C-alpha positions as CSV (number, residue, x, y, z in Angstrom):
1,M,10.6,13.1,0.7
2,K,9.0,13.9,4.0
3,L,5.6,14.0,2.3
4,L,6.2,10.6,0.7
5,S,7.3,9.2,4.0
6,R,4.1,10.5,5.7
7,G,2.1,9.2,2.7
8,L,3.5,5.7,3.2
9,L,2.5,5.8,6.9
10,L,-1.0,7.0,6.0
11,L,-1.2,4.5,3.2
12,T,-0.6,1.8,5.7
13,L,-3.3,3.1,8.1
14,L,-5.9,3.4,5.4
15,F,-5.4,0.0,3.8
16,S,-5.9,-1.8,7.2
17,V,-9.0,-3.7,6.4
18,S,-10.1,-7.0,7.8
19,L,-10.8,-10.0,5.5
20,M,-14.4,-10.1,6.7
21,A,-14.8,-6.4,5.8
22,Q,-13.4,-7.1,2.3
23,T,-16.0,-9.8,1.7
24,Q,-18.9,-7.7,2.9
25,T,-18.0,-4.6,0.9
26,A,-16.2,-5.9,-2.1
27,K,-18.5,-4.0,-4.5
28,D,-18.0,-0.6,-2.7
29,P,-14.4,0.7,-2.6
30,Q,-15.2,3.6,-0.3
31,Q,-16.8,1.3,2.2
32,L,-13.8,-1.0,1.9
33,L,-11.6,1.8,3.0
34,V,-13.9,3.0,5.7
35,S,-13.9,-0.5,7.3
36,I,-10.4,0.2,8.7
37,G,-8.2,-1.6,11.1
38,D,-10.3,-4.0,13.1
39,Q,-8.0,-7.0,12.9
40,L,-4.8,-5.1,12.1
41,F,-4.9,-2.7,15.1
42,S,-6.3,-5.4,17.3
43,D,-3.2,-7.5,16.7
44,I,-0.9,-4.5,17.1
45,G,-2.6,-3.7,20.4
46,K,-2.0,-7.3,21.6
47,V,1.8,-7.3,20.7
48,N,2.2,-3.7,22.1
49,S,0.6,-4.8,25.4
50,Q,3.6,-7.0,25.9
51,G,6.0,-4.2,25.0
52,N,6.7,-2.4,21.7
53,A,6.3,-4.7,18.7
54,S,9.4,-5.7,16.9
55,K,9.7,-5.2,13.1
56,H,9.4,-9.0,12.7
57,E,6.1,-9.1,14.6
58,M,4.8,-6.0,12.7
59,S,5.7,-7.5,9.3
60,A,3.8,-10.7,10.2
61,I,0.7,-8.6,11.1
62,V,1.1,-6.6,7.8
63,S,1.4,-9.8,5.8
64,K,-1.7,-11.3,7.4
65,H,-4.1,-8.3,7.4
66,L,-2.8,-5.7,4.9
67,M,-1.1,-7.2,1.9
68,P,-4.1,-9.2,0.7
69,H,-5.7,-5.8,-0.1
70,I,-2.9,-4.4,-2.2
71,D,-2.7,-5.3,-5.9
72,V,0.9,-6.4,-5.8
73,K,1.1,-7.8,-9.3
74,F,-0.4,-4.7,-10.9
75,V,2.0,-2.5,-8.9
76,S,4.9,-4.6,-9.9
77,Y,4.1,-4.4,-13.6
78,K,3.7,-0.6,-13.3
79,L,7.1,-0.4,-11.5
80,L,8.8,-2.2,-14.4
81,G,7.6,0.3,-16.9
82,K,9.5,-0.1,-20.2
83,H,11.5,-2.9,-18.8
84,I,8.5,-5.3,-18.9
85,K,9.2,-6.0,-22.5
86,G,11.1,-9.2,-23.0
87,I,11.0,-10.1,-19.3
88,K,11.2,-13.9,-18.6
89,R,8.5,-15.6,-16.5
90,A,10.9,-16.5,-13.7
91,Q,12.2,-12.9,-13.6
92,A,8.6,-11.6,-13.4
93,T,7.8,-14.0,-10.6
94,G,10.9,-13.1,-8.7
95,F,10.3,-9.3,-9.1
96,I,6.7,-9.6,-7.9
97,S,7.8,-11.5,-4.8
98,A,10.5,-8.9,-4.1
99,V,8.0,-6.0,-4.5
100,E,5.7,-7.8,-2.0
101,H,8.5,-8.1,0.5
102,Y,9.6,-4.5,0.0
103,L,6.0,-3.2,0.6
104,T,5.5,-5.5,3.6
105,M,8.7,-4.2,5.3
106,T,7.9,-0.6,4.3
107,Y,4.4,-0.8,5.8
108,A,5.7,-2.6,8.9
109,S,8.2,0.2,9.6
110,A,5.4,2.8,9.0
111,L,3.1,1.1,11.5
112,M,5.7,1.2,14.2
113,K,5.5,5.0,14.0
114,Y,1.7,5.2,14.2
115,T,0.6,7.8,16.8
116,G,-3.2,7.9,16.2
117,Q,-3.8,10.2,13.3
118,E,-7.5,10.9,12.4
119,I,-8.8,9.7,9.1
120,K,-11.7,11.6,7.4
121,F,-13.4,10.3,4.3
122,E,-15.2,12.7,2.0
123,K,-18.7,11.3,1.7
124,N,-19.9,10.1,-1.7
125,N,-16.9,11.4,-3.5
126,D,-15.5,8.3,-5.2
127,V,-14.9,8.7,-8.9
128,T,-15.2,5.4,-10.9
129,S,-14.2,4.8,-14.5
130,G,-14.6,1.2,-15.6
131,D,-12.4,-1.0,-13.4
132,F,-10.7,1.9,-11.7
133,T,-11.8,4.2,-9.0
134,T,-10.5,7.0,-6.7
135,V,-11.6,7.7,-3.1
136,K,-10.7,11.0,-1.5
137,T,-9.7,11.3,2.1
138,Q,-8.0,13.7,4.5
139,I,-5.5,12.9,7.3
140,I,-5.9,15.2,10.3
141,D,-2.9,15.4,12.6
142,S,-2.9,17.9,15.5
143,Q,0.9,18.2,15.1
144,A,1.0,18.8,11.3
145,P,-1.0,20.3,8.4
146,T,-4.0,18.3,7.1
147,I,-3.1,16.2,4.1
148,D,-5.4,15.5,1.1
149,L,-5.1,11.9,-0.2
150,H,-6.6,10.2,-3.2
151,F,-6.7,6.4,-3.1
152,K,-6.5,4.6,-6.4
153,L,-8.2,1.2,-6.5
154,R,-8.6,-1.5,-9.2
155,H,-11.4,-3.9,-9.7
156,G,-10.0,-7.4,-10.1
157,K,-11.5,-10.4,-12.0
158,D,-12.4,-11.9,-8.6
159,G,-14.8,-9.0,-7.9
160,S,-12.7,-7.4,-5.2
161,W,-11.3,-3.9,-5.1
162,K,-7.6,-3.6,-4.3
163,V,-5.4,-0.5,-3.8
164,Y,-2.6,0.1,-6.2
165,D,-1.6,3.8,-5.6
166,I,-2.0,6.8,-3.3
167,V,-1.7,10.4,-4.4
168,A,-0.6,12.6,-1.5
169,E,-1.0,16.3,-2.2
170,G,-0.8,15.7,-5.9
171,I,2.2,13.3,-5.7
172,S,1.7,9.7,-6.7
173,L,3.7,7.3,-4.6
174,L,3.6,4.7,-7.3
175,S,4.9,7.1,-10.0
176,A,7.7,8.3,-7.7
177,K,8.8,4.8,-6.9
178,Q,8.4,3.8,-10.6
179,K,10.9,6.4,-11.7
180,E,13.4,5.2,-9.2
181,V,13.0,1.6,-10.1
182,I,13.1,2.1,-13.9
183,Q,16.3,4.2,-13.6
184,R,17.9,1.6,-11.3
185,I,17.1,-1.3,-13.7
186,S,18.7,0.7,-16.5
187,E,21.8,1.1,-14.4
188,V,22.3,-2.4,-12.9
189,G,19.7,-4.7,-14.4
190,L,16.5,-6.3,-13.3
191,D,18.0,-9.2,-11.4
192,Q,20.1,-6.8,-9.2
193,V,17.1,-4.6,-8.5
194,T,15.1,-7.7,-7.5
195,R,17.8,-8.6,-5.1
196,E,17.9,-5.1,-3.6
197,L,14.1,-5.0,-3.1
198,S,14.3,-8.4,-1.4
199,S,16.9,-7.3,1.0
200,K,15.1,-4.2,2.3
């Protein structure tokens, strides 16, 4: 689980793209990921200059600069797995909202632990198949082994690329969470899982 925790931290760092950068590089997923952090880390720097940012402040920054670049709806449907059959519209809407809240709070917590890891993109390595692509990166940390990461992006109908998964050292964070959510829904039901994700 330590690898997954580090992956979530690194996921947050790599998805930190300004809205302007997204507009300028919407057709190039690798450039989208390379254009990291301008507004996100600028805002973090501002709040940290007044003392360490609170989780509430960090979640507001994440909501503004990070979440627009994550395909929350696609992630939500993947997390539902077999339970997507027969789901009511209101339940789907509630679940998507809960997943967005869960991701926002998870990334906010991860950003509070940021200590300046180096991000290295492998040049011209993206593998595109239709509306999906993979971009390979490495995370270099002087205090820990280098981690290979594959970022999975999906091309939306609006022409933008959005991230839906990260594979850290062969482990898909989406698949790992999907197994947990599917099992939990089988145990307590969708409505209870939605409430649990909303309360994280």
